[in-house]
All heavy atoms as a GROMACS GRO file, in nm:
protein
  586
    1MET      N    1   3.911  -1.979  -0.095
    1MET     CA    2   3.926  -1.941  -0.233
    1MET      C    3   4.029  -2.029  -0.305
    1MET      O    4   4.011  -2.061  -0.421
    1MET     CB    5   3.966  -1.793  -0.238
    1MET     CG    6   3.967  -1.734  -0.374
    1MET     SD    7   3.800  -1.722  -0.433
    1MET     CE    8   3.826  -1.641  -0.585
    2ALA      N    9   4.135  -2.065  -0.233
    2ALA     CA   10   4.239  -2.149  -0.293
    2ALA      C   11   4.185  -2.287  -0.328
    2ALA      O   12   4.223  -2.347  -0.428
    2ALA     CB   13   4.358  -2.160  -0.200
    3LYS      N   14   4.095  -2.341  -0.243
    3LYS     CA   15   4.036  -2.472  -0.271
    3LYS      C   16   3.952  -2.467  -0.399
    3LYS      O   17   3.952  -2.561  -0.476
    3LYS     CB   18   3.950  -2.518  -0.154
    3LYS     CG   19   4.029  -2.556  -0.032
    3LYS     CD   20   3.937  -2.604   0.077
    3LYS     CE   21   4.016  -2.638   0.202
    3LYS     NZ   22   3.928  -2.684   0.310
    4LEU      N   23   3.882  -2.358  -0.419
    4LEU     CA   24   3.799  -2.342  -0.537
    4LEU      C   25   3.884  -2.338  -0.664
    4LEU      O   26   3.851  -2.400  -0.765
    4LEU     CB   27   3.714  -2.214  -0.526
    4LEU     CG   28   3.609  -2.193  -0.632
    4LEU    CD1   29   3.507  -2.306  -0.628
    4LEU    CD2   30   3.541  -2.060  -0.611
    5SER      N   31   3.997  -2.270  -0.660
    5SER     CA   32   4.087  -2.263  -0.775
    5SER      C   33   4.147  -2.399  -0.808
    5SER      O   34   4.161  -2.435  -0.924
    5SER     CB   35   4.200  -2.162  -0.748
    5SER     OG   36   4.147  -2.033  -0.734
    6CYS      N   37   4.181  -2.475  -0.705
    6CYS     CA   38   4.236  -2.609  -0.727
    6CYS      C   39   4.132  -2.701  -0.790
    6CYS      O   40   4.164  -2.783  -0.876
    6CYS     CB   41   4.286  -2.668  -0.595
    6CYS     SG   42   4.440  -2.595  -0.538
    7SER      N   43   4.007  -2.685  -0.750
    7SER     CA   44   3.900  -2.767  -0.807
    7SER      C   45   3.883  -2.737  -0.956
    7SER      O   46   3.868  -2.828  -1.037
    7SER     CB   47   3.768  -2.741  -0.735
    7SER     OG   48   3.777  -2.779  -0.601
    8TYR      N   49   3.883  -2.609  -0.991
    8TYR     CA   50   3.872  -2.572  -1.131
    8TYR      C   51   3.990  -2.624  -1.212
    8TYR      O   52   3.975  -2.671  -1.324
    8TYR     CB   53   3.862  -2.420  -1.148
    8TYR     CG   54   3.726  -2.365  -1.112
    8TYR    CD1   55   3.714  -2.256  -1.028
    8TYR    CD2   56   3.610  -2.420  -1.164
    8TYR    CE1   57   3.590  -2.204  -0.996
    8TYR    CE2   58   3.486  -2.370  -1.133
    8TYR     CZ   59   3.477  -2.262  -1.048
    8TYR     OH   60   3.355  -2.212  -1.017
    9LEU      N   61   4.108  -2.616  -1.155
    9LEU     CA   62   4.228  -2.664  -1.223
    9LEU      C   63   4.220  -2.816  -1.244
    9LEU      O   64   4.252  -2.866  -1.352
    9LEU     CB   65   4.353  -2.628  -1.143
    9LEU     CG   66   4.485  -2.670  -1.206
    9LEU    CD1   67   4.504  -2.597  -1.338
    9LEU    CD2   68   4.600  -2.641  -1.112
   10LEU      N   69   4.174  -2.888  -1.145
   10LEU     CA   70   4.161  -3.033  -1.157
   10LEU      C   71   4.059  -3.071  -1.265
   10LEU      O   72   4.085  -3.160  -1.348
   10LEU     CB   73   4.120  -3.094  -1.023
   10LEU     CG   74   4.101  -3.245  -1.021
   10LEU    CD1   75   4.233  -3.315  -1.052
   10LEU    CD2   76   4.047  -3.291  -0.888
   11VAL      N   77   3.945  -3.004  -1.267
   11VAL     CA   78   3.844  -3.032  -1.368
   11VAL      C   79   3.897  -3.000  -1.508
   11VAL      O   80   3.877  -3.077  -1.602
   11VAL     CB   81   3.714  -2.952  -1.339
   11VAL    CG1   82   3.617  -2.958  -1.457
   11VAL    CG2   83   3.648  -3.004  -1.213
   12PHE      N   84   3.966  -2.888  -1.522
   12PHE     CA   85   4.024  -2.851  -1.651
   12PHE      C   86   4.124  -2.957  -1.698
   12PHE      O   87   4.124  -2.996  -1.814
   12PHE     CB   88   4.092  -2.714  -1.641
   12PHE     CG   89   4.165  -2.676  -1.766
   12PHE    CD1   90   4.096  -2.635  -1.878
   12PHE    CD2   91   4.303  -2.684  -1.772
   12PHE    CE1   92   4.163  -2.601  -1.994
   12PHE    CE2   93   4.371  -2.650  -1.887
   12PHE     CZ   94   4.301  -2.609  -1.998
   13MET      N   95   4.208  -3.005  -1.608
   13MET     CA   96   4.308  -3.106  -1.644
   13MET      C   97   4.240  -3.237  -1.687
   13MET      O   98   4.284  -3.301  -1.783
   13MET     CB   99   4.403  -3.132  -1.528
   13MET     CG  100   4.481  -3.011  -1.485
   13MET     SD  101   4.652  -3.006  -1.528
   13MET     CE  102   4.718  -3.160  -1.487
   14LEU      N  103   4.133  -3.276  -1.619
   14LEU     CA  104   4.062  -3.399  -1.656
   14LEU      C  105   3.997  -3.387  -1.794
   14LEU      O  106   4.006  -3.479  -1.876
   14LEU     CB  107   3.956  -3.432  -1.551
   14LEU     CG  108   4.009  -3.484  -1.418
   14LEU    CD1  109   3.895  -3.496  -1.317
   14LEU    CD2  110   4.078  -3.616  -1.436
   15VAL      N  111   3.934  -3.275  -1.821
   15VAL     CA  112   3.870  -3.254  -1.950
   15VAL      C  113   3.975  -3.250  -2.061
   15VAL      O  114   3.958  -3.312  -2.167
   15VAL     CB  115   3.785  -3.125  -1.950
   15VAL    CG1  116   3.740  -3.088  -2.089
   15VAL    CG2  117   3.666  -3.141  -1.857
   16PHE      N  118   4.084  -3.182  -2.039
   16PHE     CA  119   4.190  -3.172  -2.138
   16PHE      C  120   4.252  -3.308  -2.169
   16PHE      O  121   4.274  -3.343  -2.284
   16PHE     CB  122   4.297  -3.074  -2.090
   16PHE     CG  123   4.404  -3.046  -2.190
   16PHE    CD1  124   4.377  -2.973  -2.304
   16PHE    CD2  125   4.532  -3.096  -2.172
   16PHE    CE1  126   4.474  -2.948  -2.398
   16PHE    CE2  127   4.631  -3.072  -2.265
   16PHE     CZ  128   4.603  -2.997  -2.378
   17SER      N  129   4.276  -3.388  -2.067
   17SER     CA  130   4.333  -3.521  -2.090
   17SER      C  131   4.234  -3.612  -2.163
   17SER      O  132   4.274  -3.694  -2.245
   17SER     CB  133   4.379  -3.584  -1.959
   17SER     OG  134   4.270  -3.606  -1.874
   18ALA      N  135   4.105  -3.598  -2.137
   18ALA     CA  136   4.005  -3.679  -2.207
   18ALA      C  137   4.002  -3.643  -2.356
   18ALA      O  138   3.991  -3.730  -2.442
   18ALA     CB  139   3.867  -3.658  -2.145
   19ILE      N  140   4.015  -3.515  -2.387
   19ILE     CA  141   4.016  -3.471  -2.527
   19ILE      C  142   4.138  -3.528  -2.599
   19ILE      O  143   4.129  -3.575  -2.712
   19ILE     CB  144   4.013  -3.317  -2.536
   19ILE    CG1  145   3.876  -3.266  -2.493
   19ILE    CG2  146   4.046  -3.269  -2.676
   19ILE    CD1  147   3.868  -3.116  -2.478
   20LEU      N  148   4.252  -3.527  -2.534
   20LEU     CA  149   4.373  -3.582  -2.595
   20LEU      C  150   4.360  -3.731  -2.621
   20LEU      O  151   4.406  -3.782  -2.723
   20LEU     CB  152   4.495  -3.554  -2.508
   20LEU     CG  153   4.543  -3.409  -2.504
   20LEU    CD1  154   4.660  -3.396  -2.408
   20LEU    CD2  155   4.584  -3.362  -2.642
   21MET      N  156   4.297  -3.804  -2.531
   21MET     CA  157   4.281  -3.948  -2.548
   21MET      C  158   4.186  -3.979  -2.663
   21MET      O  159   4.208  -4.074  -2.738
   21MET     CB  160   4.232  -4.011  -2.420
   21MET     CG  161   4.337  -4.014  -2.311
   21MET     SD  162   4.279  -4.091  -2.161
   21MET     CE  163   4.272  -4.259  -2.213
   22VAL      N  164   4.080  -3.900  -2.681
   22VAL     CA  165   3.985  -3.923  -2.789
   22VAL      C  166   4.054  -3.903  -2.923
   22VAL      O  167   4.031  -3.979  -3.018
   22VAL     CB  168   3.863  -3.829  -2.775
   22VAL    CG1  169   3.780  -3.829  -2.900
   22VAL    CG2  170   3.780  -3.871  -2.655
   23GLU      N  171   4.139  -3.805  -2.936
   23GLU     CA  172   4.210  -3.782  -3.062
   23GLU      C  173   4.300  -3.900  -3.097
   23GLU      O  174   4.313  -3.936  -3.213
   23GLU     CB  175   4.292  -3.654  -3.054
   23GLU     CG  176   4.208  -3.529  -3.056
   23GLU     CD  177   4.291  -3.403  -3.044
   23GLU    OE1  178   4.415  -3.413  -3.039
   23GLU    OE2  179   4.231  -3.295  -3.040
   24LYS      N  180   4.362  -3.962  -3.000
   24LYS     CA  181   4.449  -4.077  -3.026
   24LYS      C  182   4.370  -4.199  -3.069
   24LYS      O  183   4.415  -4.277  -3.150
   24LYS     CB  184   4.531  -4.111  -2.901
   24LYS     CG  185   4.638  -4.011  -2.870
   24LYS     CD  186   4.716  -4.054  -2.748
   24LYS     CE  187   4.821  -3.953  -2.711
   24LYS     NZ  188   4.892  -3.991  -2.589
   25VAL      N  189   4.251  -4.218  -3.014
   25VAL     CA  190   4.171  -4.338  -3.040
   25VAL      C  191   4.115  -4.337  -3.182
   25VAL      O  192   4.106  -4.440  -3.246
   25VAL     CB  193   4.056  -4.349  -2.936
   25VAL    CG1  194   3.958  -4.457  -2.976
   25VAL    CG2  195   4.113  -4.376  -2.799
   26GLU      N  196   4.077  -4.222  -3.235
   26GLU     CA  197   4.012  -4.216  -3.364
   26GLU      C  198   4.099  -4.271  -3.476
   26GLU      O  199   4.055  -4.350  -3.557
   26GLU     CB  200   3.969  -4.073  -3.395
   26GLU     CG  201   3.852  -4.030  -3.310
   26GLU     CD  202   3.810  -3.888  -3.339
   26GLU    OE1  203   3.871  -3.824  -3.426
   26GLU    OE2  204   3.716  -3.842  -3.274
   27GLY      N  205   4.224  -4.235  -3.485
   27GLY     CA  206   4.316  -4.291  -3.583
   27GLY      C  207   4.279  -4.262  -3.727
   27GLY      O  208   4.190  -4.186  -3.758
   28GLU      N  209   4.351  -4.330  -3.817
   28GLU     CA  210   4.329  -4.315  -3.960
   28GLU      C  211   4.232  -4.418  -4.011
   28GLU      O  212   4.218  -4.525  -3.955
   28GLU     CB  213   4.461  -4.336  -4.034
   28GLU     CG  214   4.550  -4.216  -4.040
   28GLU     CD  215   4.670  -4.244  -4.128
   28GLU    OE1  216   4.651  -4.292  -4.241
   28GLU    OE2  217   4.780  -4.220  -4.081
   29GLU      N  218   4.168  -4.385  -4.122
   29GLU     CA  219   4.077  -4.479  -4.186
   29GLU      C  220   4.145  -4.535  -4.311
   29GLU      O  221   4.194  -4.460  -4.394
   29GLU     CB  222   3.947  -4.410  -4.224
   29GLU     CG  223   3.848  -4.503  -4.287
   29GLU     CD  224   3.719  -4.434  -4.320
   29GLU    OE1  225   3.632  -4.434  -4.234
   29GLU    OE2  226   3.708  -4.380  -4.431
   30CYS      N  227   4.151  -4.667  -4.321
   30CYS     CA  228   4.210  -4.732  -4.437
   30CYS      C  229   4.099  -4.793  -4.522
   30CYS      O  230   3.992  -4.825  -4.472
   30CYS     CB  231   4.306  -4.843  -4.393
   30CYS     SG  232   4.453  -4.782  -4.314
   31ARG      N  233   4.129  -4.809  -4.650
   31ARG     CA  234   4.035  -4.871  -4.744
   31ARG      C  235   4.106  -4.984  -4.817
   31ARG      O  236   4.223  -4.974  -4.849
   31ARG     CB  237   3.984  -4.769  -4.844
   31ARG     CG  238   3.897  -4.664  -4.783
   31ARG     CD  239   3.852  -4.563  -4.887
   31ARG     NE  240   3.769  -4.463  -4.825
   31ARG     CZ  241   3.637  -4.461  -4.832
   31ARG    NH1  242   3.574  -4.554  -4.900
   31ARG    NH2  243   3.568  -4.366  -4.774
   32LEU      N  244   4.030  -5.091  -4.842
   32LEU     CA  245   4.085  -5.209  -4.906
   32LEU      C  246   3.977  -5.270  -4.995
   32LEU      O  247   3.860  -5.275  -4.957
   32LEU     CB  248   4.127  -5.310  -4.799
   32LEU     CG  249   4.177  -5.444  -4.842
   32LEU    CD1  250   4.315  -5.429  -4.906
   32LEU    CD2  251   4.187  -5.536  -4.723
   33THR      N  252   4.015  -5.315  -5.114
   33THR     CA  253   3.923  -5.386  -5.202
   33THR      C  254   3.940  -5.535  -5.178
   33THR      O  255   4.050  -5.588  -5.182
   33THR     CB  256   3.950  -5.353  -5.349
   33THR    OG1  257   3.938  -5.212  -5.367
   33THR    CG2  258   3.852  -5.423  -5.440
   34ILE      N  259   3.828  -5.602  -5.152
   34ILE     CA  260   3.830  -5.744  -5.120
   34ILE      C  261   3.776  -5.823  -5.239
   34ILE      O  262   3.669  -5.790  -5.291
   34ILE     CB  263   3.743  -5.774  -4.996
   34ILE    CG1  264   3.793  -5.695  -4.877
   34ILE    CG2  265   3.742  -5.922  -4.965
   34ILE    CD1  266   3.703  -5.705  -4.757
   35ASP      N  267   3.845  -5.925  -5.282
   35ASP     CA  268   3.799  -6.022  -5.383
   35ASP      C  269   3.743  -5.954  -5.508
   35ASP      O  270   3.623  -5.951  -5.530
   35ASP     CB  271   3.696  -6.116  -5.321
   35ASP     CG  272   3.676  -6.241  -5.406
   35ASP    OD1  273   3.760  -6.264  -5.496
   35ASP    OD2  274   3.580  -6.313  -5.382
   36LYS      N  275   3.832  -5.905  -5.592
   36LYS     CA  276   3.793  -5.835  -5.714
   36LYS      C  277   3.733  -5.929  -5.819
   36LYS      O  278   3.665  -5.885  -5.910
   36LYS     CB  279   3.914  -5.764  -5.775
   36LYS     CG  280   3.970  -5.655  -5.690
   36LYS     CD  281   4.089  -5.592  -5.756
   36LYS     CE  282   4.150  -5.487  -5.667
   36LYS     NZ  283   4.268  -5.426  -5.726
   37ALA      N  284   3.756  -6.059  -5.808
   37ALA     CA  285   3.716  -6.154  -5.912
   37ALA      C  286   3.567  -6.187  -5.909
   37ALA      O  287   3.509  -6.218  -6.013
   37ALA     CB  288   3.796  -6.282  -5.898
   38THR      N  289   3.502  -6.182  -5.794
   38THR     CA  290   3.362  -6.221  -5.785
   38THR      C  291   3.273  -6.098  -5.766
   38THR      O  292   3.317  -5.997  -5.711
   38THR     CB  293   3.340  -6.318  -5.666
   38THR    OG1  294   3.377  -6.251  -5.546
   38THR    CG2  295   3.422  -6.443  -5.682
   39PRO      N  296   3.146  -6.108  -5.809
   39PRO     CA  297   3.053  -5.996  -5.789
   39PRO      C  298   3.029  -5.971  -5.640
   39PRO      O  299   3.036  -6.063  -5.559
   39PRO     CB  300   2.924  -6.042  -5.856
   39PRO     CG  301   2.960  -6.158  -5.940
   39PRO     CD  302   3.086  -6.216  -5.885
   40CYS      N  303   2.999  -5.849  -5.607
   40CYS     CA  304   2.979  -5.811  -5.467
   40CYS      C  305   2.835  -5.839  -5.424
   40CYS      O  306   2.740  -5.795  -5.488
   40CYS     CB  307   3.010  -5.663  -5.449
   40CYS     SG  308   2.991  -5.606  -5.280
   41HIS      N  309   2.820  -5.913  -5.316
   41HIS     CA  310   2.692  -5.932  -5.248
   41HIS      C  311   2.707  -5.862  -5.114
   41HIS      O  312   2.795  -5.897  -5.035
   41HIS     CB  313   2.660  -6.080  -5.229
   41HIS     CG  314   2.649  -6.154  -5.359
   41HIS    ND1  315   2.542  -6.138  -5.444
   41HIS    CD2  316   2.733  -6.241  -5.420
   41HIS    CE1  317   2.559  -6.214  -5.551
   41HIS    NE2  318   2.676  -6.278  -5.539
   42LEU      N  319   2.621  -5.765  -5.089
   42LEU     CA  320   2.639  -5.676  -4.974
   42LEU      C  321   2.651  -5.751  -4.842
   42LEU      O  322   2.739  -5.721  -4.761
   42LEU     CB  323   2.524  -5.574  -4.968
   42LEU     CG  324   2.540  -5.465  -4.865
   42LEU    CD1  325   2.669  -5.387  -4.886
   42LEU    CD2  326   2.421  -5.371  -4.868
   43SER      N  327   2.568  -5.851  -4.819
   43SER     CA  328   2.574  -5.923  -4.690
   43SER      C  329   2.707  -5.996  -4.674
   43SER      O  330   2.768  -5.993  -4.568
   43SER     CB  331   2.456  -6.019  -4.677
   43SER     OG  332   2.458  -6.111  -4.783
   44ASP      N  333   2.754  -6.062  -4.781
   44ASP     CA  334   2.882  -6.132  -4.774
   44ASP      C  335   2.998  -6.034  -4.759
   44ASP      O  336   3.094  -6.060  -4.686
   44ASP     CB  337   2.904  -6.216  -4.901
   44ASP     CG  338   2.805  -6.330  -4.913
   44ASP    OD1  339   2.751  -6.372  -4.809
   44ASP    OD2  340   2.782  -6.375  -5.026
   45CYS      N  341   2.988  -5.922  -4.828
   45CYS     CA  342   3.093  -5.820  -4.822
   45CYS      C  343   3.106  -5.765  -4.679
   45CYS      O  344   3.216  -5.754  -4.626
   45CYS     CB  345   3.061  -5.708  -4.920
   45CYS     SG  346   3.179  -5.573  -4.922
   46ARG      N  347   2.992  -5.732  -4.620
   46ARG     CA  348   2.995  -5.677  -4.483
   46ARG      C  349   3.049  -5.779  -4.383
   46ARG      O  350   3.127  -5.745  -4.296
   46ARG     CB  351   2.855  -5.630  -4.442
   46ARG     CG  352   2.816  -5.504  -4.511
   46ARG     CD  353   2.685  -5.452  -4.462
   46ARG     NE  354   2.657  -5.323  -4.524
   46ARG     CZ  355   2.541  -5.263  -4.517
   46ARG    NH1  356   2.441  -5.318  -4.451
   46ARG    NH2  357   2.525  -5.146  -4.575
   47LEU      N  358   3.007  -5.903  -4.398
   47LEU     CA  359   3.054  -6.008  -4.308
   47LEU      C  360   3.205  -6.030  -4.323
   47LEU      O  361   3.278  -6.039  -4.224
   47LEU     CB  362   2.979  -6.139  -4.334
   47LEU     CG  363   3.017  -6.257  -4.246
   47LEU    CD1  364   2.985  -6.226  -4.100
   47LEU    CD2  365   2.945  -6.382  -4.291
   48SER      N  366   3.252  -6.035  -4.446
   48SER     CA  367   3.394  -6.055  -4.472
   48SER      C  368   3.478  -5.941  -4.416
   48SER      O  369   3.583  -5.962  -4.356
   48SER     CB  370   3.416  -6.069  -4.622
   48SER     OG  371   3.552  -6.078  -4.651
   49CYS      N  372   3.433  -5.820  -4.435
   49CYS     CA  373   3.506  -5.703  -4.386
   49CYS      C  374   3.506  -5.698  -4.234
   49CYS      O  375   3.607  -5.669  -4.172
   49CYS     CB  376   3.445  -5.576  -4.445
   49CYS     SG  377   3.529  -5.425  -4.394
   50TYR      N  378   3.392  -5.728  -4.174
   50TYR     CA  379   3.383  -5.721  -4.028
   50TYR      C  380   3.469  -5.829  -3.962
   50TYR      O  381   3.540  -5.802  -3.866
   50TYR     CB  382   3.238  -5.736  -3.984
   50TYR     CG  383   3.221  -5.725  -3.835
   50TYR    CD1  384   3.231  -5.603  -3.772
   50TYR    CD2  385   3.197  -5.837  -3.758
   50TYR    CE1  386   3.219  -5.592  -3.635
   50TYR    CE2  387   3.184  -5.829  -3.621
   50TYR     CZ  388   3.194  -5.706  -3.559
   50TYR     OH  389   3.182  -5.696  -3.423
   51THR      N  390   3.464  -5.952  -4.015
   51THR     CA  391   3.540  -6.060  -3.953
   51THR      C  392   3.690  -6.046  -3.979
   51THR      O  393   3.771  -6.079  -3.893
   51THR     CB  394   3.493  -6.198  -4.001
   51THR    OG1  395   3.500  -6.203  -4.143
   51THR    CG2  396   3.352  -6.226  -3.955
   52GLY      N  397   3.727  -5.997  -4.097
   52GLY     CA  398   3.869  -5.988  -4.131
   52GLY      C  399   3.938  -5.863  -4.080
   52GLY      O  400   4.055  -5.866  -4.043
   53TYR      N  401   3.865  -5.750  -4.079
   53TYR     CA  402   3.929  -5.622  -4.048
   53TYR      C  403   3.856  -5.540  -3.942
   53TYR      O  404   3.897  -5.428  -3.912
   53TYR     CB  405   3.940  -5.538  -4.176
   53TYR     CG  406   4.020  -5.605  -4.283
   53TYR    CD1  407   3.960  -5.679  -4.383
   53TYR    CD2  408   4.159  -5.596  -4.283
   53TYR    CE1  409   4.033  -5.742  -4.481
   53TYR    CE2  410   4.234  -5.659  -4.381
   53TYR     CZ  411   4.170  -5.731  -4.479
   53TYR     OH  412   4.245  -5.793  -4.575
   54ASN      N  413   3.744  -5.593  -3.889
   54ASN     CA  414   3.663  -5.520  -3.793
   54ASN      C  415   3.620  -5.385  -3.852
   54ASN      O  416   3.626  -5.282  -3.787
   54ASN     CB  417   3.736  -5.501  -3.660
   54ASN     CG  418   3.641  -5.465  -3.548
   54ASN    OD1  419   3.522  -5.493  -3.557
   54ASN    ND2  420   3.693  -5.405  -3.444
   55GLY      N  421   3.578  -5.389  -3.979
   55GLY     CA  422   3.540  -5.268  -4.049
   55GLY      C  423   3.401  -5.277  -4.109
   55GLY      O  424   3.323  -5.367  -4.076
   56VAL      N  425   3.372  -5.184  -4.199
   56VAL     CA  426   3.242  -5.176  -4.265
   56VAL      C  427   3.261  -5.205  -4.414
   56VAL      O  428   3.338  -5.138  -4.481
   56VAL     CB  429   3.180  -5.036  -4.247
   56VAL    CG1  430   3.047  -5.026  -4.319
   56VAL    CG2  431   3.166  -5.003  -4.100
   57GLY      N  432   3.191  -5.305  -4.464
   57GLY     CA  433   3.200  -5.341  -4.605
   57GLY      C  434   3.092  -5.274  -4.687
   57GLY      O  435   2.980  -5.254  -4.640
   58GLU      N  436   3.126  -5.239  -4.811
   58GLU     CA  437   3.030  -5.177  -4.900
   58GLU      C  438   3.064  -5.213  -5.044
   58GLU      O  439   3.181  -5.228  -5.080
   58GLU     CB  440   3.027  -5.026  -4.882
   58GLU     CG  441   3.162  -4.961  -4.896
   58GLU     CD  442   3.164  -4.818  -4.848
   58GLU    OE1  443   3.074  -4.775  -4.776
   58GLU    OE2  444   3.260  -4.748  -4.887
   59CYS      N  445   2.962  -5.227  -5.126
   59CYS     CA  446   2.982  -5.257  -5.268
   59CYS      C  447   3.003  -5.126  -5.344
   59CYS      O  448   2.939  -5.026  -5.316
   59CYS     CB  449   2.860  -5.329  -5.324
   59CYS     SG  450   2.835  -5.493  -5.255
   60PHE      N  451   3.094  -5.128  -5.441
   60PHE     CA  452   3.119  -5.010  -5.523
   60PHE      C  453   3.160  -5.053  -5.662
   60PHE      O  454   3.206  -5.164  -5.683
   60PHE     CB  455   3.225  -4.920  -5.460
   60PHE     CG  456   3.363  -4.978  -5.463
   60PHE    CD1  457   3.453  -4.942  -5.562
   60PHE    CD2  458   3.405  -5.068  -5.366
   60PHE    CE1  459   3.581  -4.995  -5.565
   60PHE    CE2  460   3.532  -5.122  -5.369
   60PHE     CZ  461   3.621  -5.086  -5.469
   61ASP      N  462   3.143  -4.964  -5.757
   61ASP     CA  463   3.180  -4.990  -5.895
   61ASP      C  464   3.312  -4.920  -5.922
   61ASP      O  465   3.322  -4.798  -5.912
   61ASP     CB  466   3.072  -4.939  -5.989
   61ASP     CG  467   3.098  -4.980  -6.132
   61ASP    OD1  468   3.168  -5.080  -6.154
   61ASP    OD2  469   3.048  -4.911  -6.223
   62ASP      N  470   3.415  -4.996  -5.955
   62ASP     CA  471   3.547  -4.941  -5.982
   62ASP      C  472   3.562  -4.922  -6.133
   62ASP      O  473   3.560  -5.020  -6.207
   62ASP     CB  474   3.656  -5.035  -5.929
   62ASP     CG  475   3.794  -4.976  -5.936
   62ASP    OD1  476   3.808  -4.862  -5.987
   62ASP    OD2  477   3.888  -5.042  -5.889
   63PRO      N  478   3.577  -4.799  -6.180
   63PRO     CA  479   3.589  -4.777  -6.325
   63PRO      C  480   3.718  -4.835  -6.384
   63PRO      O  481   3.725  -4.860  -6.504
   63PRO     CB  482   3.586  -4.625  -6.339
   63PRO     CG  483   3.618  -4.571  -6.205
   63PRO     CD  484   3.581  -4.675  -6.106
   64ASN      N  485   3.819  -4.859  -6.303
   64ASN     CA  486   3.946  -4.913  -6.352
   64ASN      C  487   3.944  -5.064  -6.368
   64ASN      O  488   4.030  -5.120  -6.435
   64ASN     CB  489   4.060  -4.874  -6.257
   64ASN     CG  490   4.077  -4.725  -6.249
   64ASN    OD1  491   4.056  -4.652  -6.346
   64ASN    ND2  492   4.116  -4.676  -6.133
   65VAL      N  493   3.847  -5.132  -6.305
   65VAL     CA  494   3.840  -5.278  -6.311
   65VAL      C  495   3.712  -5.316  -6.384
   65VAL      O  496   3.602  -5.283  -6.339
   65VAL     CB  497   3.839  -5.339  -6.169
   65VAL    CG1  498   3.827  -5.490  -6.176
   65VAL    CG2  499   3.964  -5.297  -6.093
   66PRO      N  500   3.722  -5.383  -6.498
   66PRO     CA  501   3.601  -5.422  -6.570
   66PRO      C  502   3.526  -5.532  -6.496
   66PRO      O  503   3.585  -5.607  -6.419
   66PRO     CB  504   3.654  -5.472  -6.704
   66PRO     CG  505   3.794  -5.513  -6.677
   66PRO     CD  506   3.844  -5.425  -6.566
   67GLY      N  507   3.398  -5.535  -6.516
   67GLY     CA  508   3.319  -5.640  -6.455
   67GLY      C  509   3.224  -5.587  -6.348
   67GLY      O  510   3.196  -5.469  -6.343
   68PRO      N  511   3.174  -5.677  -6.263
   68PRO     CA  512   3.073  -5.639  -6.165
   68PRO      C  513   3.129  -5.555  -6.050
   68PRO      O  514   3.249  -5.529  -6.044
   68PRO     CB  515   3.024  -5.774  -6.113
   68PRO     CG  516   3.140  -5.865  -6.132
   68PRO     CD  517   3.211  -5.816  -6.256
   69ASP      N  518   3.039  -5.517  -5.962
   69ASP     CA  519   3.078  -5.438  -5.845
   69ASP      C  520   3.183  -5.512  -5.761
   69ASP      O  521   3.189  -5.634  -5.761
   69ASP     CB  522   2.956  -5.411  -5.756
   69ASP     CG  523   2.859  -5.316  -5.820
   69ASP    OD1  524   2.897  -5.245  -5.914
   69ASP    OD2  525   2.744  -5.310  -5.773
   70ASN      N  526   3.262  -5.434  -5.692
   70ASN     CA  527   3.365  -5.488  -5.602
   70ASN      C  528   3.326  -5.465  -5.457
   70ASN      O  529   3.247  -5.376  -5.427
   70ASN     CB  530   3.500  -5.422  -5.628
   70ASN     CG  531   3.555  -5.454  -5.763
   70ASN    OD1  532   3.570  -5.569  -5.797
   70ASN    ND2  533   3.583  -5.351  -5.842
   71CYS      N  534   3.384  -5.543  -5.368
   71CYS     CA  535   3.361  -5.527  -5.225
   71CYS      C  536   3.474  -5.443  -5.168
   71CYS      O  537   3.591  -5.476  -5.180
   71CYS     CB  538   3.358  -5.664  -5.157
   71CYS     SG  539   3.342  -5.655  -4.977
   72GLY      N  540   3.438  -5.332  -5.104
   72GLY     CA  541   3.536  -5.246  -5.040
   72GLY      C  542   3.520  -5.252  -4.890
   72GLY      O  543   3.410  -5.270  -4.838
   73CYS      N  544   3.629  -5.236  -4.819
   73CYS     CA  545   3.627  -5.243  -4.674
   73CYS      C  546   3.692  -5.118  -4.616
   73CYS      O  547   3.803  -5.083  -4.654
   73CYS     CB  548   3.703  -5.368  -4.629
   73CYS     SG  549   3.701  -5.394  -4.450
   74ARG      N  550   3.621  -5.049  -4.527
   74ARG     CA  551   3.675  -4.934  -4.455
   74ARG      C  552   3.697  -4.975  -4.311
   74ARG      O  553   3.607  -5.028  -4.246
   74ARG     CB  554   3.578  -4.815  -4.459
   74ARG     CG  555   3.561  -4.754  -4.594
   74ARG     CD  556   3.470  -4.634  -4.592
   74ARG     NE  557   3.335  -4.674  -4.555
   74ARG     CZ  558   3.264  -4.617  -4.457
   74ARG    NH1  559   3.312  -4.518  -4.387
   74ARG    NH2  560   3.142  -4.660  -4.429
   75TYR      N  561   3.817  -4.954  -4.260
   75TYR     CA  562   3.850  -4.992  -4.123
   75TYR      C  563   3.954  -4.898  -4.066
   75TYR      O  564   4.020  -4.824  -4.138
   75TYR     CB  565   3.901  -5.138  -4.120
   75TYR     CG  566   4.028  -5.160  -4.200
   75TYR    CD1  567   4.151  -5.156  -4.138
   75TYR    CD2  568   4.024  -5.184  -4.337
   75TYR    CE1  569   4.268  -5.175  -4.211
   75TYR    CE2  570   4.138  -5.203  -4.409
   75TYR     CZ  571   4.260  -5.198  -4.345
   75TYR     OH  572   4.376  -5.217  -4.417
   76ASN      N  573   3.968  -4.899  -3.935
   76ASN     CA  574   4.070  -4.817  -3.869
   76ASN      C  575   4.205  -4.885  -3.881
   76ASN      O  576   4.218  -5.002  -3.850
   76ASN     CB  577   4.036  -4.795  -3.720
   76ASN     CG  578   3.916  -4.704  -3.703
   76ASN    OD1  579   3.891  -4.617  -3.786
   76ASN    ND2  580   3.844  -4.723  -3.597
   77CYS      N  581   4.303  -4.810  -3.925
   77CYS     CA  582   4.439  -4.866  -3.944
   77CYS      C  583   4.503  -4.901  -3.809
   77CYS      O  584   4.484  -4.841  -3.711
   77CYS     CB  585   4.528  -4.765  -4.013
   77CYS     SG  586   4.469  -4.720  -4.177
   0.00000   0.00000   0.00000
């Protein structure tokens, strides 16, 4: 019976430590506007964001900045 309890305790400790590690890995998400002066082309935006920040690039319209769409980058801080 004691061996069975130790096995359950070991499995519980492994699962608990895995959950703690996953929470640390996720981290915060940061956002950055890339090159406000030129119009956003989705393929260029995604490539620039991925190579510079290892993130996901997307075009968006910023109401505070006049002109064409801007390139935004979402990445883990």
